[in-house]
N, C-alpha and C positions, 0 to 999 in steps of 0.2 A: 257741484262742480268746484274746481279749484278757484281761488280768488284771483284778482288781477295780477298778483305777484307770483302766482303759480303754486299756492299752498292751500292746504286745508287746515283749519285751526280747530282742534278738539278741546272742549271744556269738560272736565270731570269734576263733579261736585257731589258732596255727600247728600243723602236723601233719607229721611226717616231715621229709624234707630240704627240701621246697619247698611242701608242701600246706597246706590249711586245713580246719578243722572249723567248721561253722555249726550253732549251736543256737538254738532259740527257746523262751523260757519254760522253760528247763531240759530241753527235749526235742531230741535230736540230729536235725537235718534232713539234713545232707550231710557226708560225709567225702570230701575231694578231694585227690588226689595227681597233679599234672601228669605227663604222659609223652608220648612220641612217638605212641603209639596213641590217646591222648585229644586231644592238642592238634594236630589236623589243620588248623586254620584259620590258624595262624601258624607258619612255619618257624623263626622266631627266638624261640619261646616260652621256651626255656631261659634266654636272655640276660636276660629280664625276671623270670621267676619265681625264679631262683637268687639274685637280689640280696637283701641284708638288708632286712627290712621295718621301717624306722626312722621313717617318717612316714606320715600318712594325709591324704587329700585329700577333703573333703566339698564337693560342688557344691550349689548352692542348690536343685536339684530332686531331691536324693537321698533325701528323706523321713526324714531323721534329726532327731529332736526334741532329744535329749540324748545325751551319750556319756560314758564314763569308761574308765579303764585298770585292769586287774587283772593282776598278775604272779604266775604259779604259782611261779616260781623264788623270789620274795621270800617267799611263804607257806611254801614248803618250808624255806627257811633259818630262818624264825622258828620253825616247828614243830621243826626239828632243834635249835635253840638251847634251846627250852623243854624238850625231852626230855633234853638234856644237863644242864640245870640240875636237873631232877627227879632224874636219876640221881646227880648229885653230892651233892644234899641227902640222898637215901636212903643213900648210902654213908657220909656223915658221921654220920647218926643211928645206923646200925648199928654204926659204930665206937665211938660214945660209949656205946651200950648194952652193948657187949661189955666195955669196960674204960675207966675214966677216964684211965688212963695213955696211951691212944692218942688222946686228944682233939687234941693238937698235930699228930699225923700226919693226923688227919681234916681239920683246918683246912687243912693243906698240900694235901691231895687236892682240897678244894673250890676253893682258890685256883688250883691248877693247871688244874682243869676250867674255871673262869671265864676264865683266860688263854687256854686252847685255844679257847674259844668266840669270843674276840675276835680270834684270829689270822686273817689273810687270806692266802690263797695268792698271793704276789706274782709267781709265775711267773718267778722268777729275776731280778727287778729288783735291780741291784747297782751300787755306785759304782765297782767295779773295771773297768778297761779290758780289753776282750777283743780278740784278734786277729781281723781281718776275714777270713772264709773266701775262698778264691780264687773260688769260685762257690757259688751256692745261696741260698735264701730264708731269712730270719731272722724269727721271729715277734716282734711288738712286745708286750711284756707289759703288759696292763691299760692300753692307750692311753698308755703312757709317752712322754715326750719322747725324742728321739733325739739323741745326742751323737756327733760325728765329729771325730777328731783327725787333722791332716794337717801335713806339713812342706813342702807344695808351695810353690814360689816364684813370685812375680809375674813374668811374662814367660816362664815355662817352657812356657806354652800347654797344660799338662796340665789335666785336668778332675776336679773333685769333683762327684759326682752321687749322688742318692738317688732310687730308684724305689719307689713304694708299690703294694701290691696288697691286695685284700680277701681274706677267708678262702677264697673260691672260686678264687683265683689270677687274678682279673681286674684289669687295670691301674686304679689309683686316683690317678694324678697323679705328677709327678716334678719335681725341682728340679736344675738344673745350674749350676755355677759354673766358668767358663773362666778359668784363671790366665794371661790375656793381660796386656798392659800398655797401657791399664788393664784390670782384671778386668771381665768381662761375665757376665751371668746370663740364665737362661731358665727359665720354668715350662712344661714340655713338655705336649703335648696341650691347650694353651690358647693361648699367645701366637703360636705359629708353626705353620705346616703342616709344615715340614721342620726337622730338627735340623742347622742350618748356622751357621757363624760369623757370617754376615751377619744372621742373625735374632736374635742375642743382643743384650741391652741393657746399657748402662752401669749400674753400681751407683749408687744415689742418694747414697751416702756413701762415703768412702774406706774401703778394707779395713784393719782394724787391723793393726798390726805383730805379728810373731810374739812369743810369750811368752819368758821367760828360758830356757826349755828348747828353744826353736827350733820351737814348734808354734803353730798356730792351732786353736782348739777351736770348732767350729760346733755350735749347738743348733738343732734343727728341732722345732717344736711346732705342734700344730693350732691354728687360729685361726678363730673364727666357726663357720659351718656347714660350709664346705668348704675354707677357706684354711689358710695356713701363716704362721708367724713364723720368720724366719731371723736368728739371732744369731751373732756371732763375737767370741770373747774378751769376753763379757758386754756387747757393744755391738750394738744392734739395727741390722741391715742393711736388711731388707725386711719389710713387712707386706703379705701377698698375700691377696686375697679374689677368687676367680674370678667373672666375670660376663659377660654378653653384650658389655658395653662393653670389657672387658679381653681376653677370649678371642676375638679376631678371627681366629685362625689355624685353628681347627678348629670346625666347626659342632656336633660331638657332644661338646664339652668337658664339659657337665654330666653326661653318662652316666658319664664316668670320675671326675671330681672329687667327685661326691656319694657315691661308694662309701666304705665304712668302710675306714680305713687300718689293716689288721691285720698286714701283713708288709712287710718291705723286702728 
């Protein structure tokens, strides 16, 4: 039944790898996990349901009066932080009760606990350059910017390229720079139907010279909802935001570019 204010409150939360749980006024209605056995109406159901659920779309006739977001992960983190703080305080009080001489040690324990609570797992974000593996995917830690160092020379016709994937291994866009003379670029799965020299575009600005060590350092960062910023030696080369007007080469550009960029 409706609550005292005349409403039903529905809660929709993710469940398992791809599923959902639907509750109404704190009562569980449905637990749904898509599978081949269940999703007989669409052969391509997995392509849709495996994608990250990052946006919602309310149509005018969907019957939603109000909505809000609630993150279980955030609540768990707060609860864990509160528990850690309580434990640290209890340890400090016990130490003081045992002996005044250990007060300084107890303060150190509390400070260490507070520091630990503030630590964030940076998933190996580092300023140190790493050797690129010959093959294989690399996880992007915490949506960090990607830096690439190269000594490629203009006119060599060699290619600098970065391919993005989401956590499910699905393509999420790509950038290519051809070291022709002049250099040309392309955002794949958007501007062109085929990866060919004829489809590449001239850079809007000149490519900066190599640095004193003989390298160019490219920075690739996310921009807007689906786009990228490309910088070379601290100079902005391209600001790219995919759209129907830009991505005339592939009709399904949005399917790729709106995916989360988790791996390269």
